[in-house]
C-alpha positions in Angstrom: 6.6 -20.4 0.8 3.0 -20.6 1.8 0.9 -17.4 3.3 -2.3 -17.0 5.3 -5.6 -15.7 3.4 -5.0 -12.4 5.7 -1.6 -11.8 4.5 -3.4 -12.3 1.0 -6.5 -9.8 1.7 -3.5 -7.4 2.6 -2.8 -6.4 -1.3 -5.1 -4.4 -3.2 -4.9 -5.9 -6.8 -7.2 -3.7 -8.7 -8.5 -2.1 -11.8 -7.4 0.8 -13.9 -7.5 2.4 -17.3 -4.0 3.5 -18.7 -4.6 7.7 -19.2 -1.1 8.5 -20.6 1.9 6.5 -21.7 5.6 8.3 -22.2 9.1 7.2 -22.3 11.2 6.8 -19.9 15.2 7.1 -21.2 16.3 7.5 -17.8 15.4 4.1 -16.4 18.2 1.2 -16.6 15.6 -0.7 -18.5 13.6 0.2 -21.1 10.3 1.1 -19.4 7.4 3.7 -19.8 6.1 6.4 -17.7 2.1 5.6 -17.2 -0.5 7.1 -15.3 -3.2 4.9 -15.2 -7.0 5.9 -13.5 -8.4 3.7 -10.3 -11.7 5.6 -10.5 -12.1 8.1 -7.4 -11.9 6.5 -4.7 -8.2 6.3 -5.2 -8.0 8.8 -8.6 -5.0 8.5 -10.9 -1.5 6.6 -9.9 1.7 6.8 -11.9 3.6 3.5 -12.4 6.9 2.7 -14.3 6.2 -0.5 -16.5 9.1 -2.5 -18.6 6.5 -3.7 -21.3 8.6 -1.7 -24.2 9.3 -4.9 -25.5 5.7 -6.2 -26.5 3.5 -2.4 -26.5 4.1 0.4 -28.6 3.2 3.4 -26.2 0.3 4.8 -28.0 -1.3 1.7 -28.1 -1.2 1.9 -24.5 -4.0 4.4 -23.4 -7.3 3.4 -23.2 -6.4 -0.2 -21.7 -7.2 -1.5 -18.7 -4.4 -3.2 -16.6 -4.7 -4.3 -12.7 -2.1 -3.2 -10.3 -0.9 -3.4 -6.4 -2.3 0.3 -5.5 -1.2 -0.7 -1.6 2.8 -0.7 -2.0 4.9 2.3 -1.0 5.6 4.9 -3.6 8.9 4.3 -5.1 11.6 6.3 -6.6 12.8 5.0 -10.2 15.2 7.5 -11.1 13.9 11.0 -11.6 10.0 9.2 -11.4 8.5 8.6 -8.3 6.2 5.3 -8.5 3.1 4.6 -6.9 2.0 1.3 -8.2 3.2 -2.2 -9.8 1.4 -3.2 -12.9 1.1 -7.0 -13.0 2.3 -9.7 -15.8 3.9 -11.8 -16.7 7.3 -12.7 -18.1 7.4 -14.9 -21.4 10.0 -17.6 -23.0 12.1 -14.5 -24.0 11.8 -12.6 -20.5 9.4 -10.3 -22.3 6.9 -8.6 -20.0 2.5 -9.4 -20.9 0.1 -7.3 -18.8 -2.2 -9.0 -16.7 -6.0 -7.3 -17.8 -9.4 -8.5 -16.8 -11.1 -10.4 -19.2 -13.7 -8.0 -19.2 -15.5 -4.8 -18.8 -14.8 -4.1 -15.4 -15.0 -0.7 -13.6 -12.2 1.3 -12.4 -10.9 0.7 -9.1 -12.7 -2.8 -8.1 -10.2 -5.1 -6.4 -9.3 -8.7 -7.0 -11.7 -11.0 -4.9 
């Protein structure tokens, strides 16, 4: 499907730093609950991320990630997810986080 440039501009892909990660035992698929700091303009948002197969929970705090920040909040079991952390599936279907290749300030938007 081809989209227009205007469609792409509507998606806010922004950089944030994971400030906390916790287990999410109620999730149907193995996942963590994340809190991500997107800087003063957006603040901290929560997300559920199915990244348990490749990332230890304690290794996530301080890691920069790229997320869609302008989706509506989504209820995932007892948890309200406020953004979508992005990644790519490897050959086994495990998610590898999409991350910036350098030091980018929290809240910076993909351009």
